[in-house]
C-alpha positions as CSV (number, residue, x, y, z in Angstrom):
1,M,-8.6,0.7,22.9
2,H,-6.1,3.5,22.7
3,A,-4.6,4.6,19.4
4,S,-0.9,5.4,19.3
5,P,-0.1,9.1,19.6
6,E,0.6,11.0,16.5
7,P,4.4,11.6,16.0
8,T,5.6,15.0,17.0
9,G,6.6,17.4,14.2
10,M,4.0,16.0,11.8
11,K,3.1,18.5,9.0
12,T,1.5,18.6,5.6
13,V,3.4,18.9,2.3
14,I,1.2,21.4,0.5
15,G,1.1,25.1,-0.2
16,S,0.7,27.5,2.8
17,R,-2.8,28.7,1.7
18,Q,-4.2,25.2,1.8
19,A,-2.2,23.9,4.7
20,G,-4.7,24.5,7.5
21,F,-7.7,23.1,5.6
22,L,-5.9,19.9,4.2
23,F,-4.2,19.3,7.5
24,F,-7.6,19.1,9.1
25,L,-8.7,16.6,6.4
26,G,-5.5,14.7,6.8
27,I,-5.0,14.1,3.1
28,I,-1.2,13.8,3.3
29,L,0.8,13.3,6.5
30,V,4.5,13.7,6.7
31,V,6.4,11.0,8.7
32,P,9.0,12.5,10.9
33,G,12.6,11.9,9.7
34,G,11.7,12.2,6.0
35,D,12.2,15.2,3.8
36,G,10.1,14.1,0.9
37,A,12.9,14.9,-1.5
38,H,13.4,11.4,-2.8
39,A,11.1,8.5,-3.7
40,L,11.3,5.2,-5.5
41,E,11.1,6.0,-9.1
42,K,8.9,4.5,-11.8
43,G,10.6,1.7,-13.7
44,A,12.7,0.7,-10.7
45,R,12.7,-2.8,-9.3
46,A,10.9,-2.6,-5.9
47,P,12.7,-4.0,-2.9
48,G,11.6,-7.5,-1.9
49,F,10.5,-8.6,1.6
50,C,9.2,-11.6,3.4
51,L,7.4,-10.9,6.7
52,S,4.9,-12.7,9.0
53,V,1.3,-11.5,8.6
54,L,-0.6,-10.1,11.6
55,D,-3.7,-12.3,11.1
56,E,-3.0,-15.7,9.7
57,A,-6.6,-16.8,10.2
58,E,-7.9,-14.1,7.8
59,T,-5.2,-14.4,5.2
60,A,-4.7,-18.2,5.2
61,S,-1.0,-17.7,5.2
62,S,1.6,-17.1,7.9
63,R,4.0,-15.0,5.8
64,Y,3.8,-12.7,2.8
65,C,6.9,-12.8,0.5
66,L,6.9,-10.3,-2.3
67,D,9.5,-12.2,-4.3
68,E,7.1,-15.2,-4.4
69,R,4.5,-13.0,-6.2
70,V,6.5,-11.0,-8.7
71,G,9.7,-11.2,-10.6
72,E,11.7,-14.1,-12.0
73,T,11.6,-16.1,-8.8
74,A,7.8,-15.9,-8.4
75,V,6.3,-19.3,-7.4
76,K,2.8,-17.9,-6.9
77,P,2.8,-15.2,-9.6
78,A,0.5,-12.2,-9.4
79,A,-0.3,-10.0,-12.3
80,A,0.3,-6.9,-10.1
81,V,0.8,-6.1,-6.4
82,V,-0.1,-3.0,-4.5
83,V,2.2,-2.3,-1.6
84,S,0.5,0.2,0.8
85,F,2.1,1.8,3.9
86,F,-0.2,2.3,6.9
87,A,-0.1,3.7,10.4
88,M,-2.8,3.6,13.1
89,W,-2.4,7.3,13.8
90,C,-3.0,8.1,10.1
91,G,-6.7,8.8,9.7
92,V,-6.5,8.9,5.9
93,C,-4.7,5.5,5.9
94,K,-7.8,4.1,7.7
95,Q,-10.0,5.6,5.0
96,Q,-7.9,4.0,2.3
97,L,-8.0,0.5,3.7
98,P,-11.7,-0.2,2.8
99,A,-11.0,1.1,-0.7
100,L,-8.0,-1.2,-1.1
101,Q,-10.2,-4.1,0.2
102,T,-12.7,-3.3,-2.5
103,L,-10.1,-3.1,-5.2
104,R,-8.7,-6.5,-4.2
105,Q,-12.1,-8.1,-4.3
106,R,-12.9,-6.4,-7.7
107,Y,-9.6,-7.4,-9.4
108,A,-8.6,-10.7,-7.6
109,E,-9.6,-12.8,-10.6
110,R,-7.4,-10.7,-12.8
111,G,-4.4,-11.4,-10.6
112,L,-4.2,-8.4,-8.3
113,E,-2.7,-8.7,-4.8
114,I,-2.6,-6.1,-2.1
115,V,-0.3,-6.1,0.9
116,V,-0.3,-3.5,3.7
117,I,2.8,-2.5,5.6
118,G,2.2,-1.3,9.2
119,V,4.9,1.2,10.2
120,D,4.0,2.3,13.7
121,K,4.8,0.9,17.1
122,V,1.2,-0.1,18.0
123,P,1.1,-3.6,19.5
124,R,0.3,-6.3,17.0
125,E,-2.8,-7.4,18.9
126,E,-4.2,-3.9,18.9
127,V,-3.8,-3.6,15.1
128,R,-5.3,-7.0,14.6
129,T,-8.3,-6.1,16.6
130,Y,-8.8,-2.9,14.6
131,L,-8.5,-4.7,11.3
132,R,-11.0,-7.3,12.3
133,G,-13.4,-4.7,13.5
134,A,-13.1,-2.8,10.2
135,G,-13.6,-6.0,8.2
136,I,-10.1,-5.8,6.6
137,T,-8.9,-9.2,5.3
138,L,-5.9,-8.0,3.4
139,P,-2.5,-9.4,4.4
140,V,-0.9,-6.9,6.8
141,V,2.7,-7.1,7.9
142,K,4.7,-5.0,10.4
143,D,7.8,-3.0,9.4
144,V,9.0,-3.0,13.0
145,F,12.4,-1.4,12.4
146,S,11.4,0.9,9.5
147,V,13.5,-1.1,7.1
148,L,10.9,-1.1,4.3
149,M,10.2,2.6,4.9
150,Q,13.8,3.3,4.1
151,R,14.0,0.9,1.2
152,Y,10.9,2.3,-0.4
153,E,12.0,5.8,0.6
154,V,8.7,6.6,2.3
155,S,8.4,10.0,4.0
156,E,4.7,10.6,3.7
157,L,1.5,8.7,4.5
158,P,-0.6,7.3,3.1
159,V,1.4,6.0,0.1
160,A,0.8,3.0,-2.1
161,F,3.1,1.5,-4.8
162,L,1.7,-0.4,-7.8
163,L,4.1,-3.1,-9.0
164,D,3.7,-5.1,-12.2
165,R,4.4,-8.8,-12.5
166,R,8.1,-8.2,-12.9
167,G,8.2,-6.3,-9.6
168,V,8.8,-3.0,-11.3
169,L,7.2,0.2,-10.0
170,V,4.4,1.3,-12.4
171,E,2.8,4.0,-10.3
172,R,3.1,5.7,-6.9
173,F,-0.1,7.0,-5.2
174,L,0.6,9.6,-2.5
175,G,-2.4,10.5,-0.3
176,F,-5.9,9.3,-0.7
177,D,-9.2,10.8,-1.9
178,H,-11.8,10.0,-4.5
179,A,-9.6,11.2,-7.4
180,I,-6.7,9.1,-6.3
181,E,-8.9,6.1,-6.0
182,Q,-10.1,6.6,-9.5
183,R,-6.5,7.0,-10.7
184,M,-5.8,3.6,-9.1
185,V,-8.7,2.0,-11.0
186,T,-7.6,3.5,-14.3
187,T,-4.0,2.3,-13.8
188,L,-5.1,-1.2,-12.7
189,E,-7.3,-1.5,-15.8
190,R,-4.3,-0.7,-17.9
191,V,-1.8,-3.0,-16.1
192,L,-3.9,-6.1,-15.3
193,P,-4.7,-8.8,-17.8
194,L,-8.0,-8.4,-19.6
195,P,-11.1,-10.2,-18.1
196,G,-10.8,-13.9,-18.8
197,G,-7.0,-13.9,-18.4
198,T,-6.1,-12.6,-21.8
199,D,-2.6,-11.1,-22.0
200,R,-2.7,-7.5,-23.3
201,R,0.5,-8.2,-25.3
202,K,-1.3,-10.9,-27.3
203,E,-4.1,-8.4,-28.0
204,G,-1.5,-5.8,-29.2
205,K,-2.2,-3.5,-26.3
206,P,0.4,-1.8,-24.1
């Protein structure tokens, strides 16, 4: 299996002293065409989407529709949704996937959902084969024409957006390492209902 080539002009978005070392680690990769100057802001309503999933057998659903999970029109409401952008050429994205899988398993009973947006041009079957080999059962959809990348103002990978039950952006996680993973856990503990389904508002908690 051949991975897609890395886009030309890719660079890191860090200080010059650390650039060589972190570029080797691949902590943050810049997607060509983005300048990193803008990003979806906290408190904003996240753009909705409804796309077919790559592996219906794994997800038990043929489509993932964000507006069915969050917001006033939700018919299958989630307590929170993580929208993560992924590319096959992004090594750190591949490191992040198992961590997202673990978070979904850990917090599923408290209402967490995670959806992965594939943004490269790798054939669907190739991505599906990779996901199955890596044991990833998260719903993965393809942003074939980079529409969601533009709507979410994505210029760097990996990046994940945590949305609350209203579909409002709570936190944006750029890059991935142990510290970012721990920040995800801390934020989820704050946003999700308490174990047993207790609403934090009823407990007088933010």
